[in-house]
C-alpha positions as CSV (number, residue, x, y, z in Angstrom):
1,X,10.6,-39.7,-35.4
2,X,12.6,-36.5,-35.9
3,X,9.5,-34.3,-35.3
4,X,8.7,-36.1,-32.0
5,X,12.3,-35.7,-30.8
6,X,12.2,-31.9,-31.4
7,X,8.7,-31.6,-29.8
8,X,10.0,-33.4,-26.7
9,X,13.1,-31.3,-26.6
10,X,11.1,-28.1,-27.0
11,X,8.8,-29.1,-24.1
12,X,11.7,-30.0,-21.9
13,X,13.5,-26.7,-22.5
14,X,10.2,-24.8,-21.9
15,X,9.6,-26.6,-18.6
16,X,13.1,-26.0,-17.4
17,X,12.9,-22.3,-18.4
18,X,9.5,-21.9,-16.6
19,X,11.0,-23.2,-13.3
20,X,13.9,-20.8,-13.3
21,X,13.4,-17.4,-11.5
22,X,15.7,-14.6,-12.6
23,X,17.0,-12.7,-9.6
24,X,16.8,-9.3,-11.3
25,X,13.1,-9.3,-12.2
26,X,9.8,-9.8,-10.4
27,X,6.1,-9.4,-10.7
28,X,3.6,-8.2,-8.0
29,X,-0.2,-8.2,-8.0
30,X,-2.2,-5.7,-6.0
31,X,-5.6,-4.1,-5.5
32,X,-6.0,-0.4,-5.4
33,X,-8.6,0.4,-2.7
34,X,-9.7,3.5,-0.8
35,X,-8.9,1.8,2.5
36,X,-5.2,1.2,1.8
37,X,-5.2,-1.5,-0.8
38,X,-4.1,-5.1,-0.7
39,X,-1.2,-7.0,-2.2
40,X,-1.5,-10.6,-3.3
41,X,2.2,-10.9,-3.4
42,X,5.1,-8.5,-3.3
43,X,8.4,-8.5,-5.2
44,X,11.6,-10.3,-4.2
45,X,15.0,-9.7,-5.8
46,X,18.5,-11.1,-5.3
47,X,21.1,-8.5,-4.7
48,X,24.2,-7.9,-6.8
49,X,22.7,-6.8,-10.1
50,X,23.2,-3.4,-11.9
51,X,19.5,-3.1,-12.7
52,X,16.2,-4.6,-11.5
53,X,12.8,-4.7,-13.2
54,X,9.4,-5.0,-11.5
55,X,6.1,-5.4,-13.2
56,X,3.4,-4.2,-10.8
57,X,-0.1,-5.1,-11.9
58,X,-3.2,-3.8,-10.1
59,X,-6.9,-3.7,-10.3
60,X,-8.9,-0.7,-9.0
61,X,-11.6,-1.9,-6.5
62,X,-14.9,0.1,-6.2
63,X,-15.6,2.6,-4.9
64,X,-12.1,4.1,-5.3
65,X,-11.9,6.8,-8.0
66,X,-9.2,9.4,-8.3
67,X,-5.6,10.1,-9.1
68,X,-2.7,8.3,-7.5
69,X,1.0,9.3,-7.2
70,X,3.4,6.4,-7.4
71,X,6.8,6.5,-5.5
72,X,9.5,4.0,-4.6
73,X,10.3,4.5,-0.9
74,X,13.2,3.0,1.1
75,X,16.9,3.6,2.1
76,X,19.4,3.8,0.6
77,X,17.5,5.5,-2.2
78,X,17.5,3.8,-5.6
79,X,17.4,5.5,-9.0
80,X,14.1,4.4,-10.6
81,X,11.9,5.0,-13.6
82,X,8.2,4.2,-13.9
83,X,6.6,3.3,-17.3
84,X,2.9,2.6,-17.9
85,X,2.0,-0.4,-20.0
86,X,-0.4,0.8,-22.7
87,X,-1.1,-0.4,-26.2
88,X,0.8,1.2,-29.0
89,X,-2.4,1.7,-30.8
90,X,-5.4,2.3,-28.5
91,X,-8.4,0.6,-30.0
92,X,-10.5,1.8,-27.0
93,X,-11.3,-1.8,-26.1
94,X,-10.6,-1.1,-22.4
95,X,-10.6,2.2,-20.5
96,X,-7.1,3.3,-19.5
97,X,-6.1,5.9,-17.0
98,X,-3.5,8.5,-18.1
99,X,0.0,8.2,-16.7
100,X,2.2,11.3,-16.5
101,X,5.0,12.5,-14.1
102,X,4.6,9.3,-11.9
103,X,0.8,10.0,-11.4
104,X,-2.0,7.8,-12.6
105,X,-4.9,10.1,-13.5
106,X,-8.5,9.3,-13.6
107,X,-8.5,5.8,-12.0
108,X,-11.9,4.3,-11.9
109,X,-13.4,1.1,-10.5
110,X,-12.5,-2.1,-12.4
111,X,-9.5,-0.4,-14.2
112,X,-6.6,-2.8,-14.6
113,X,-3.1,-1.4,-15.0
114,X,0.5,-2.5,-15.3
115,X,3.5,-0.4,-14.3
116,X,7.1,-1.2,-15.2
117,X,9.6,-0.1,-12.5
118,X,13.2,-0.1,-13.5
119,X,15.5,0.3,-10.4
120,X,19.2,0.9,-10.3
121,X,21.5,1.1,-7.2
122,X,23.2,4.4,-6.8
123,X,27.0,4.4,-7.0
124,X,28.8,1.1,-6.6
125,X,26.4,-0.4,-4.0
126,X,25.1,-3.4,-5.9
127,X,24.7,-5.5,-2.8
128,X,21.2,-4.2,-1.9
129,X,19.7,-5.8,1.1
130,X,16.5,-4.5,2.6
131,X,12.8,-3.6,2.2
132,X,11.5,-0.9,-0.1
133,X,7.9,-0.1,-0.9
134,X,6.3,0.9,-4.2
135,X,3.6,3.2,-2.8
136,X,0.5,4.6,-4.5
137,X,-1.0,7.7,-2.8
138,X,-4.3,9.4,-3.5
139,X,-3.3,12.9,-4.7
140,X,-6.2,14.6,-2.9
141,X,-6.0,13.0,0.5
142,X,-2.3,11.8,0.4
143,X,-3.6,8.5,1.9
144,X,-2.2,5.2,0.7
145,X,-4.3,3.2,-1.8
146,X,-1.7,0.5,-2.3
147,X,1.7,-0.5,-0.9
148,X,3.7,-3.1,-2.6
149,X,6.7,-4.6,-0.7
150,X,9.9,-4.7,-2.7
151,X,12.4,-6.9,-1.0
152,X,16.1,-7.2,-1.8
153,X,18.1,-10.1,-0.5
154,X,21.8,-9.0,-0.5
155,X,24.2,-11.2,-2.4
156,X,27.7,-11.1,-3.7
157,X,28.0,-9.1,-7.0
158,X,26.7,-10.8,-10.1
159,X,28.0,-10.1,-13.6
160,X,25.7,-9.5,-16.6
161,X,26.1,-13.1,-17.6
162,X,24.4,-14.1,-14.4
163,X,27.5,-15.7,-12.9
164,X,29.0,-14.8,-9.6
165,X,32.1,-12.6,-9.6
166,X,34.9,-13.6,-7.3
């Protein structure tokens, strides 16, 4: 009986946690294409946090090949860092582009990638409200190969514990 109780408790907690959306993190899914790309869904954040994290995943669609520069655009400018998700030990099971200085090198059709974008408001402006874009530009043509909407809905300041400050 004790095991059944803990199983039901664990399932209940997991279901409740799965329905909660944290306001300081988001995931977007896109397709990198020669004709400008496509986004399945952008990223939405609540304002009021010190830091925001976006995981942007994308698949390269044929016939696109090349290098893509990645930049977060919008005003007021945010401090941001980009990190490429790659295995600690590359067993060469999947081909991976190289990521250096915010440029994805050697993208090829069917590549799948994940970028972590850590964003921080500049100064004391935690009440971000507006639309930004995580843009991927082909380095040879400077044409957009993917644009991911990053939307902030301003809100009163939130403490690290996730409670509103008054």
